C-alpha positions in Angstrom: 0.0 0.0 0.0 2.9 2.4 0.8 4.1 1.9 -2.8 0.7 3.0 -4.2 0.8 6.1 -2.0 4.3 7.0 -3.0 3.6 6.5 -6.7 0.4 8.6 -6.3 2.4 11.5 -4.7 5.2 11.3 -7.3 2.7 11.4 -10.2 0.7 14.2 -8.6 3.8 16.4 -8.4 5.0 15.5 -11.9 1.7 16.0 -13.7 0.4 19.2 -12.1 1.9 21.6 -9.7 -1.4 21.8 -7.7 -2.3 18.5 -6.0 -5.9 19.6 -5.7 -6.1 19.8 -9.5 -4.5 16.4 -9.8 -7.0 14.9 -7.3 -9.9 16.5 -9.1 -8.7 15.2 -12.5 -8.4 11.6 -11.4 -11.8 11.7 -9.7 -13.3 13.2 -12.8 -11.7 10.5 -14.9 -13.2 7.8 -12.6 -16.6 9.5 -12.8 -16.4 9.8 -16.6 -15.6 6.1 -16.9 -18.6 5.3 -14.7 -20.8 7.6 -16.7 -19.8 6.0 -20.0 -20.7 2.6 -18.5 -24.0 4.0 -17.2 -24.9 5.5 -20.5 -24.1 2.3 -22.4 -25.2 -0.2 -19.8 -26.8 -2.7 -22.1 -23.6 -2.9 -24.3 -21.0 -2.6 -21.6 -18.2 -5.1 -21.2 -18.0 -6.7 -17.7 -14.2 -6.3 -17.8 -14.7 -2.6 -18.4 -16.8 -2.3 -15.3 -14.3 -4.3 -13.2 -11.5 -2.1 -14.4 -13.4 1.1 -13.6 -14.3 -0.2 -10.2 -10.7 -1.1 -9.5 -9.4 2.3 -10.6 -11.9 4.1 -8.4 -11.2 1.8 -5.4 -7.4 2.5 -5.8 -8.1 6.3 -5.7 -10.2 6.0 -2.6 -7.8 3.6 -0.9 -5.1 6.2 -1.2 -7.4 8.9 0.2 -8.5 6.8 3.1 -5.0 5.7 3.9 -3.6 9.2 3.7 -6.4 10.7 5.8 -5.8 8.0 8.5 -2.2 9.1 9.0 -1.7 10.8 12.3 0.3 13.6 10.9 -2.1 14.4 8.1 -2.9 18.1 8.3 -6.6 17.9 7.6 -9.0 18.6 10.5 -10.3 15.4 12.2 -13.9 15.9 11.0 -12.8 16.1 7.3 -10.6 13.0 7.8 -13.6 11.2 9.2 -15.8 12.3 6.3 -13.2 10.9 3.9 -13.1 7.6 5.8 -16.9 7.4 5.7 -17.0 8.1 2.0 -14.3 5.5 1.3 -16.3 2.9 3.3 -19.4 3.7 1.3 -17.5 3.5 -1.9 -15.9 0.2 -1.0 -19.3 -1.2 0.0 -20.9 0.0 -3.3 -18.0 -1.5 -5.2 -18.7 -4.9 -3.6 -22.4 -4.5 -4.3 -21.7 -3.8 -8.0 -19.4 -6.7 -8.3 -21.9 -9.0 -6.8 -25.0 -7.7 -8.6 -24.2 -5.2 -11.3 -27.0 -2.7 -11.8 -26.6 0.6 -13.8 -28.4 2.7 -11.1 -25.7 1.7 -8.5 -23.2 3.7 -10.4 -25.0 7.0 -9.8 -23.7 7.5 -6.3 -20.1 6.8 -7.3 -20.4 9.2 -10.2 -22.0 11.9 -8.0 -19.5 11.5 -5.1 -16.5 11.7 -7.4 -17.9 14.8 -9.3 -18.8 16.6 -6.1 -15.5 16.0 -4.5 -13.7 17.1 -7.7 -15.8 20.3 -7.9 -14.9 21.1 -4.3 -11.2 20.5 -5.0 -11.3 22.8 -8.1 -12.8 25.7 -6.1 -10.1 28.2 -5.2 -10.0 29.1 -1.5 -10.7 32.8 -0.8 -7.6 34.8 -0.2 -7.4 37.1 2.7 -7.6 40.8 1.7 -4.1 41.5 2.8 -2.8 38.7 0.5 -4.8 39.9 -2.5 -3.2 43.4 -2.5 
């Protein structure tokens, strides 16, 4: 697991200077993959679903693992929210693997899009910093 975390961090710094933009881009990529599957459910390949679920699970495993680190700078409440979302996502992934249904993708799509949208919002700068 540590290797995945290190690879993620290295890629994040190489691809984009802003880790928030990188996180948003991978979440949007996962949401996009799910949306394509949802839109073409009758014609989807079961391997494509498995690959999309694995990709998303890897993303959320890194988030959950990172948030669980004692020295992670996020406030405890946010770290708990990340953990709760990750648990939901892992459970939904298992549900989809056991009984694939298009409607079950909706929550994964929405969560990834909403988190990405939040990451892409620029924090307000204090007035002193803006001048």
